[in-house]
C-alpha positions, 0 to 999 in steps of 0.5 A: 516581573508582574506576577499573574494570578493564578485560577483556582485548581478544581478538586482543591479545598474542602469538599462538601458531602451531599447533606452540605457538611464538610469533608475532610480530604487528605492530600491526593484528593482522597477522603481521610479516614476518621481517626482510628485508635483506642483510649484509656479511661484515664480515671481507671488507668490512673486508679489502676496505676496508683493500685499497682505504685507506678508513676507515668515514668515507670509505666512508660518503661514498663510499656517501652513507650515515652513518657509522652505516650502516657501522658497522652493515655492519661489525658484520655487521647486515642492510641495505636492499638499496639500502644494500647495492647503494651500499656495494658500488658505492662499494667497486667504484669504488675501486681497490686500493691497489699493494702495501696488502697488503704494507704491512699485513703488515709492520705487524703483523710490525713490531708484534710 
């Protein structure tokens, strides 16, 4: 049996925008929405966890999300708004550990 090459279907492949750039097109030919979500400022999240004495696993348990989600947040990746709120609420529910700043600075100085 010999196979014949099919002509390309119209509408398949990248769709050029009027300005010549390629648009992202999802299955079905509909344009994809830009990725939505909210990203934590990783350095701020890490600092807030430190001030509360929370590890990534502990924050994940409190926020009822996976460890991987916390890892993604710490990497600055975008999260679903509901997930962002859960993590923010979990952080707000934990009191700051008194003197944590002094302990952290002492630890950095002692390591030198």
